[in-house]
Structures are given as structure tokens and as C-alpha cells.
C-alpha positions in Angstrom: 180.8 137.2 167.4 177.9 135.0 168.6 177.1 131.6 167.0 173.5 130.8 166.1 172.2 127.1 166.4 169.0 125.4 165.2 166.6 124.7 168.0 166.9 121.0 167.3 169.8 119.2 165.5 168.9 117.4 162.2 169.2 114.0 163.7 166.8 114.9 166.4 164.2 116.2 163.9 164.0 112.8 162.1 163.7 110.9 165.3 160.7 113.0 166.4 158.5 112.2 163.3 156.5 108.9 163.7 156.3 106.5 160.7 152.4 106.3 160.3 152.0 106.7 156.5 153.0 103.1 155.5 150.5 101.7 158.1 147.5 103.5 156.3 148.5 102.0 152.9 148.6 98.5 154.2 145.1 98.8 155.7 143.7 100.1 152.4 145.1 97.2 150.4 143.6 94.7 152.8 140.1 96.3 152.5 140.2 96.1 148.7 141.4 92.5 148.8 138.6 91.6 151.2 136.0 93.3 148.9 137.1 91.3 145.9 137.0 88.1 147.8 133.5 88.8 149.1 132.3 89.8 145.6 133.7 86.6 144.1 132.0 84.5 146.8 128.7 86.3 146.3 128.7 85.8 142.6 129.7 82.2 143.0 126.9 81.7 145.4 124.4 83.5 143.2 125.5 81.4 140.2 125.0 78.2 142.2 121.6 79.3 143.5 120.2 80.4 140.2 121.6 77.4 138.4 120.3 74.9 140.9 117.2 76.4 142.2 115.8 78.8 139.5 116.9 77.4 136.2 114.2 76.3 133.8 113.7 74.5 130.5 111.0 74.7 127.8 111.0 71.8 125.3 108.9 72.4 122.1 108.0 69.3 120.2 106.9 69.3 116.5 105.1 66.1 115.7 104.4 64.3 112.4 100.7 65.1 111.6 98.1 64.0 109.1 95.1 65.9 108.0 91.8 64.5 109.2 88.9 65.6 107.0 85.3 65.3 108.1 82.0 66.4 106.5 78.7 67.0 108.2 75.7 69.2 108.1 74.3 72.0 110.3 71.2 74.1 110.3 70.8 77.9 111.0 67.3 78.6 112.3 65.9 81.9 113.5 63.4 80.1 115.8 66.2 78.2 117.6 66.8 79.9 121.1 70.3 78.4 121.8 72.9 76.2 120.3 72.0 72.5 120.0 75.2 70.5 119.6 73.4 67.2 119.3 71.1 68.2 116.5 73.7 70.7 115.1 71.2 73.6 115.1 72.6 77.2 115.3 70.5 80.2 116.4 70.1 82.6 113.5 69.2 86.3 113.2 67.6 88.1 110.3 69.2 91.4 109.2 67.5 93.9 106.9 68.7 96.9 104.8 67.6 99.1 102.0 70.0 100.7 99.5 69.7 102.8 96.3 72.1 104.1 93.7 72.0 106.3 90.6 74.6 105.9 87.9 75.4 107.3 84.5 76.3 105.0 81.6 77.7 105.7 78.2 75.6 105.0 75.1 77.2 102.7 72.5 74.6 102.8 69.7 75.5 104.7 66.6 73.4 106.7 64.1 74.0 109.5 61.6 72.4 112.9 61.5 71.8 114.2 58.0 70.6 117.7 57.2 70.4 119.0 53.7 71.6 122.5 52.9 69.0 124.9 51.4 68.7 128.4 50.0 67.1 130.6 47.4 68.1 130.7 43.8 66.7 133.0 41.0 65.8 131.0 37.9 65.9 132.8 34.6 64.2 132.2 31.3 66.0 134.0 28.4 64.9 131.8 25.6 64.4 133.3 22.2 61.9 133.2 20.7 60.1 134.0 24.0 58.6 130.8 25.3 57.0 130.0 28.6 58.7 127.1 30.5 57.4 125.0 33.3 59.8 123.0 35.5 58.5 120.2 37.7 59.1 119.9 41.4 62.5 118.4 42.3 64.0 119.8 39.0 67.7 119.4 39.4 70.1 122.5 39.4 73.8 121.9 39.1 76.0 124.4 40.9 79.0 125.6 39.0 80.7 125.8 42.4 81.8 122.3 43.4 79.3 120.6 41.1 76.6 120.0 43.7 73.0 119.2 42.8 70.1 121.1 44.4 66.4 120.2 43.9 63.6 122.6 43.4 61.1 122.4 46.3 58.2 123.5 44.1 56.8 123.5 40.6 58.3 126.4 38.7 56.5 128.4 36.0 58.7 130.8 34.0 56.9 133.4 31.9 58.3 134.1 28.4 61.2 136.5 28.1 60.5 140.0 26.7 62.0 141.1 23.4 62.2 144.8 22.7 64.2 146.3 19.8 66.0 143.0 19.4 67.1 142.9 23.0 66.0 139.9 25.2 64.9 140.6 28.8 64.7 137.3 30.7 61.9 136.5 33.1 62.8 135.1 36.5 61.4 133.6 39.6 63.0 133.1 43.1 62.7 129.4 44.1 63.7 127.5 47.3 66.1 124.7 46.6 67.3 121.8 48.8 70.5 119.9 48.5 70.3 116.4 47.0 71.9 114.9 50.1 72.9 115.8 53.6 76.5 117.0 53.9 78.5 120.0 55.0 79.9 120.0 51.5 76.7 121.5 50.2 77.1 124.7 52.2 78.4 126.4 49.1 78.8 130.1 48.5 77.0 132.2 45.8 77.1 130.3 42.6 75.6 130.0 39.1 73.4 126.9 38.2 72.5 125.0 35.1 69.6 122.6 34.5 71.1 119.2 33.7 67.8 118.0 32.3 68.1 120.4 29.4 71.5 119.0 28.3 71.5 118.6 24.5 68.6 121.0 24.0 68.5 124.8 23.2 67.1 125.5 26.6 70.3 124.4 28.3 71.9 127.8 27.5 68.8 130.0 28.0 67.4 128.6 31.3 69.7 129.0 34.2 69.9 130.2 37.8 72.1 131.9 40.3 72.2 132.5 44.0 73.3 135.7 45.8 73.9 134.2 49.3 75.5 131.0 50.5 73.6 127.7 51.0 73.5 126.7 54.6 72.3 124.0 57.0 74.1 121.0 55.4 75.2 118.5 58.0 76.2 114.8 58.2 77.8 113.3 61.3 77.8 110.2 63.5 76.0 110.5 66.8 75.6 108.2 69.9 72.2 106.7 70.7 70.9 104.7 73.6 70.5 101.1 72.3 68.4 98.3 73.7 71.6 96.4 74.6 72.8 99.5 76.5 69.6 99.5 78.6 69.7 95.8 79.3 73.4 95.8 80.3 73.0 98.9 82.5 70.1 97.3 84.3 72.0 94.1 85.0 75.2 95.9 86.1 73.3 98.4 88.3 71.3 95.6 90.0 74.4 93.7 90.8 76.1 96.9 92.2 73.2 97.8 94.4 73.0 94.2 95.7 76.7 94.3 96.6 76.2 97.6 98.4 73.3 96.1 100.3 75.2 93.0 101.2 78.1 95.1 102.5 75.6 97.2 104.5 74.3 94.0 106.0 77.8 92.9 107.0 78.3 96.2 108.8 75.3 95.5 111.0 76.7 92.2 112.2 77.8 91.9 115.8 81.2 90.6 116.6 81.9 87.0 115.3 78.7 87.0 113.3 78.8 86.0 109.6 76.4 86.0 106.7 76.6 82.7 104.9 77.0 83.0 101.1 73.6 82.5 99.7 72.0 83.4 103.0 70.6 86.6 101.8 67.5 87.1 99.7 66.0 90.1 97.9 62.7 91.3 99.1 62.2 94.0 96.5 64.3 95.3 93.5 63.5 98.3 91.3 65.9 99.1 88.4 65.0 101.7 85.7 66.7 104.0 83.2 65.4 107.5 82.6 66.2 107.5 78.8 64.6 105.1 76.3 66.2 103.0 73.6 66.7 105.0 70.4 67.2 108.4 72.1 70.1 110.4 70.7 72.3 110.9 73.8 75.9 110.1 74.5 75.0 109.2 78.1 72.0 108.0 80.0 71.0 107.7 83.7 69.7 104.7 85.6 68.4 104.3 89.1 68.4 101.2 91.3 66.7 100.5 94.6 66.8 97.3 96.5 65.5 95.8 99.8 67.5 92.8 101.0 67.5 90.6 104.1 70.2 88.2 105.3 70.4 85.3 107.7 73.3 85.6 110.0 74.8 83.5 112.8 77.6 83.4 115.3 80.6 81.7 113.7 81.7 80.5 117.2 78.7 78.3 117.3 79.7 76.6 114.1 83.2 76.1 115.6 81.7 74.5 118.7 79.8 72.1 116.5 83.0 71.3 114.6 84.9 70.8 117.8 82.2 68.5 119.2 82.1 66.5 115.9 85.9 66.0 115.9 85.9 64.8 119.5 83.1 62.3 118.7 84.8 61.0 115.5 88.5 61.0 116.1 90.5 58.1 117.4 91.1 58.2 121.1 94.9 57.8 120.6 95.0 60.9 118.4 95.3 64.5 119.5 94.7 67.7 117.6 95.3 71.5 118.0 92.0 73.3 117.7 94.0 76.5 116.8 94.8 74.9 113.4 91.2 74.1 112.6 90.2 74.8 109.0 86.5 75.2 108.7 84.6 75.7 105.5 80.8 75.8 104.9 78.4 76.4 102.1 74.7 76.7 101.9 72.6 73.7 100.7 69.4 75.6 100.6 67.7 78.7 102.0 64.2 78.4 103.2 63.3 82.1 103.4 59.7 81.6 104.4 60.8 79.4 107.4 63.8 81.7 108.1 66.3 78.8 108.2 69.2 77.6 106.1 70.9 74.2 105.7 74.7 74.2 105.7 77.2 71.8 104.3 80.3 71.8 106.7 83.8 70.6 105.8 86.2 70.2 108.7 89.9 69.8 108.3 92.4 69.6 111.2 95.9 68.2 111.7 96.0 65.2 114.1 98.9 63.4 115.7 99.6 60.5 118.0 99.3 61.4 121.7 102.5 62.3 123.5 102.6 62.3 127.4 104.1 65.7 128.0 104.3 65.2 131.8 106.0 61.8 131.5 108.6 63.3 129.2 109.3 66.1 131.6 109.8 63.6 134.5 112.1 61.4 132.4 114.4 64.2 131.2 115.3 65.7 134.6 119.0 66.4 135.0 119.7 65.3 131.4 121.8 67.2 128.8 120.3 68.5 125.6 121.8 65.6 123.6 120.6 63.0 126.1 117.1 64.5 125.9 117.1 64.3 122.1 118.2 60.7 122.2 115.5 59.8 124.7 112.7 61.6 122.9 113.5 60.4 119.3 114.1 56.9 120.6 110.9 56.7 122.6 108.5 58.7 120.5 109.0 58.2 116.7 106.0 60.5 116.0 108.2 63.5 117.1 109.7 65.2 114.1 111.6 68.1 115.7 112.7 69.2 119.1 113.6 72.8 120.2 115.1 73.8 123.6 114.9 77.0 125.6 117.3 76.9 128.6 117.3 79.6 131.2 119.7 81.0 132.2 121.8 80.8 129.1 124.7 79.0 130.7 122.6 76.1 131.8 123.3 73.0 129.8 121.2 70.5 131.7 117.5 70.1 132.5 116.6 71.2 136.1 116.0 68.4 138.6 112.7 69.9 139.6 109.7 68.8 137.6 107.8 72.0 138.0 110.5 73.9 136.2 110.3 71.8 133.1 107.7 72.5 130.5 107.0 70.3 127.5 104.8 71.8 124.8 103.4 70.3 121.5 103.6 72.8 118.7 
């Protein structure tokens, strides 16, 4: 029996495999360590460069201020070609517009409509012995239905009744009657009527009347009428509304920065009228208004330039001001429409403060900490009320050593 052997013995196999894997692991760890060191050095260098060469500081100072108030005068003149600061004359421009409006108003006057009911009654004469009877115009007839009084509209002649074989046949006449007063209550139905004027006489029972159809036309109600005060109030209100519309129309024509001074417009023509007259019975009435108006406008920037020039000429040299906080008010002193010019009263109000040398402060605070800067500013400039810092980048705690990267600003 033959024996079979491996080509190489086990100890030979292990000796033939080189140990290279551990060498690769050591090289990888070394590269990673070098990368970390390089990154750290790069960040440290960048931190140093940014901090030293690119850091910046903004210092905002709030100062104690007082309001300086000045008053002066200016003129707006259409004939002025350009702004005259010395004489305070501003070029003006005339703007024109024409507007109209129609409006309906409610009547507030009160009145009453009264219509008297009327109808036909048949008046009988059944008196015995037969006797002719004459009733005067406006003879009263009392209706048995609701006790309403109606008046005869004419004189009534009643022939005597006829008596045959002891039987009385009354005579009669149809008469138009009108209610004693206006009211819907007199629109009564068919009724019998007596004559109150015959009360206490034999004729009370033998002279009477009756109707076969209802009385109609009676009416009494309150209605609205146009009063004198309604017309007057409507005219005043409509005139004001049309003027406001015209002024707004003028404002829409203004170029940028132009204004119309209050009182700088004038009416060239105004027509206000109402179609209805006072006393007309209507709940509403119509009025029409038409107006032509002109306005004197000017560039507000010109007025600001006058104010700025006036402040500079009248303020103490040791004082400073922020033109952005200028408060400027003006009012008209008089409009000379024929000369196309207007006088303005101008009030100027602006906060002023003692001068602070921003560049000197920037030079003195180089390299100082925030606390050191505060101590220096508050100790040197008592007019400073508040200090605000803006360091960049955020980790910087000292002012840069380069003057060009320090900015001091007065707020």
C-alpha cells in the first residue's frame, strides 16, 4: 500500500507566506495622523490671520441731544426760475383741475296730506203733512256707521212728499257729500244718515238720507318735503365734497416730492345747485356740483434745502446735527393768487449734540477691550449716553490694531 504526502509540509507553507498586511495598516494610520495635524495647523493659522488681519469693529454712539427750534419764512413764487437760498424763494408751479359730482340727499321736512272722503247720498223728505224743505250748502249729515259727519256740497231743495190714500211717498234727491275732515276713517260703507240740525224738531225723523255705495278717497298721512334747510345743507356739503375731490385730483398731478401747501389752492369757479325746490313733496332730492380749482405746488426738497442752510447758519459751531431727524413744518401766511405766489411760515426742529471726533476715538481705542473702550469713551466724552459694539468675527474681544478696520458712528 502506497503512502500519499502533501506537496509541502505544514511548516514549509507558513514559512513561504510573507508578512505584508501589518505594514499596510501602519502606513494608513500615519497618513490619517498627518492629515489631522495639517488640518489643525491650517485652522490655527486661519484663526490667527482672520483675528489679526481681518477682524473689524463698529462702535455706535448714542449722544445726549437737545431740540433746537428755529422759525423763519419762505416764499413760493411761480416766476422764480430756480431756488434762491439767500432770499428763501422757492420756484412754484400752478396746477389746475375741474371736477363735478351729483348726489342724492334725503328730505327732512314734514307735512301732512289730507284728502276728504266723498260719495253720493239720497236725501228723503217724508214729512207729513207734505212740506217742501230746503237745506243749505254744507248741511251736516251724520252717518249711523261710525258716527262720521259729511257735508252737502250744494244747496238741496226737497219737494213735498206725496200722500195718497193715507200713504206717504217721500220725495228724494241724490246729493254729493264730502267728509268733514281728511282721514281714512271716513271711508265708510253704505250707511243711513240723519240731519243733526233737525234735532228736537219733527223734521228729525222725516228728513233722512242713505247711501248705497261706500265713501272713498279719505286720506291723512305724514309725508317728506324738501325744506329750505335741506337745500342749504346739501349745497354746503356738496361744495365741500367737490372741493375735496378737486384737491385730491390736484395732488395726483404732482411730480415726485412736490406738495400743495394747505391754503395754497384757490377756487376759480364753483356751481352748486339742486334740481328740486324747497316745499316740494319728495323724500329725496338731487343736487349737482361743479368746480374749477387751481393749486400752487412746490418741490419739498427745496424747502428742506432752505431749512438745512438756515440751520447751518444759525447753529453753534460746536454742535452737530443729524439731518435725517429733521422735523419740518410749514403753514401759509397768505396766498397772492393774482401774483401767483405764497408766503410760508416755516418751523424747523432738529436734535443737536456736542461734536464728537469719531476718527480720534477710533485711533485711541486700537487694541483695547470692550470694557477699556467704554471707560475711555464715557470718561472722555460725557455727552455720550450709550455705546454699542459690533465685533467681527464673533470670537474677537479686542479692537483691531488697524485704524481702517475701526468705524465709529454717531446714531
